[in-house]
N, C-alpha and C positions, 0 to 999 in steps of 0.2 A: 545710516544712510551713505551714501557715496556715490560723491557728481564729481565726475571727469570735465575737463574744459582741455581745448585743444588749442594751440599758441598763436594756429594759421601762421606762424610769418616765418622768416627763414634769420630769425635769433637764435644764441647758441643759449644752452639751459643756465649758464651763468652769466647771462645780459639779461634774460629772461628775470631770471630774481631781483637782478640790482635794477632794475626796470621795477619790479613788487614793491622795493623797498623803496624807492621816492616816488610809488602812487598807492600806494599799500593804504590810505582811506577814501580812492575809490573801486577799489579790486584788491580785496586778498585773499590767497589760494593759503594753504597749508605745508603741501610738496610740488615739485617738482618730480616731471622723470623721462628722461629718454630712453636710447640704450643700450648707455653705460653705466649710469644714477639714478640712482633717486634719490635723492635729498627732501631731507625735514626743517621748512623754516621755521616751524611757530607748533609748539605743542596745541595739541587740537582740541583743548580747552578753550581755542581764542574762538571770538567768531567770525567765522568764516564772511567775505564779500565778496557776488560771483552768479549766485545763482538764485536769490530772490527769497520771498515769504514761502513758505514754510521751509525751506534746505539752508539758508544763512544759518539760521540758527542751531540747526541741527545738524549738519553733513558735515564730512570732511571731507574735503576739495581739494582738488590735485591737476596741477597742467602737463600735458600730454605736451613735449617738444616736438613740434615741425622739425616730420624727418624723412630723407630721402630713402627710396631703395627699400627693396622688396626684404633683402635680408635687415639695414634699420628698424626699419618696421615691426616687422617681425623682431626683435628687441627688446624695444620698447614696449612693446604688449604684454610680452614675458613678463618688464618690469612690472609695467599695471598692473598688471593680470597676479602679480605675486603681494606688491605694496596694496591690493584691496584688500585680499584674503587678511593679509596682515592684520591691517585696521579691522578687517572683520572683526579677530578672535582676536585685537587686544581691548577691543574698547566695547564692544555688543555678546561676549561671546560673556557674560557672569550674568549680560541684562535677561536675558532668553530664559521661558519658564522650559523644566524639564529638560529631557536629558539635549547634552553635545557632545556630539566626536566632531574629534581636529583629529583627523591623519597627517597633515602637514600640509594639505592640497586645499581643504572645501572641509565650509563648515557643513554640518550635517543638524538642523533639529527639525523640533517633529510640530 
C-alpha cells in the first residue's frame, strides 16, 4: 500500500523535511517528492504516522510538496509516479503470488 499526502502549504521540500524532523512523533512519512527531487528520509521498515490504522503499519507513505504551475505539477506527478512504481517493485514484487512482469513502467500481477 502506498499513501500519498499533500503538504498544502508553500514550504520548500527542505523546509518540509526539517519540519518532519522536529515533529516526527506527531506525523511521519518515508519520503518527500517535488518536481526536482525524490528524497527518502527513512527506511520503509519504520512505521509511518499519518494515515491511521491500518495504513500506518503497512504503507509506504510520502509527501508531495505543494507546487505552483502546470509544468511543476507535471514534473512532481511524474516523480511521484516513478517513486510509487519503484516502491511497489522493491517492497511487494516478491510477495505477489504468481508471475510478475516488470517492464520498468508498471508491475503486472495475476
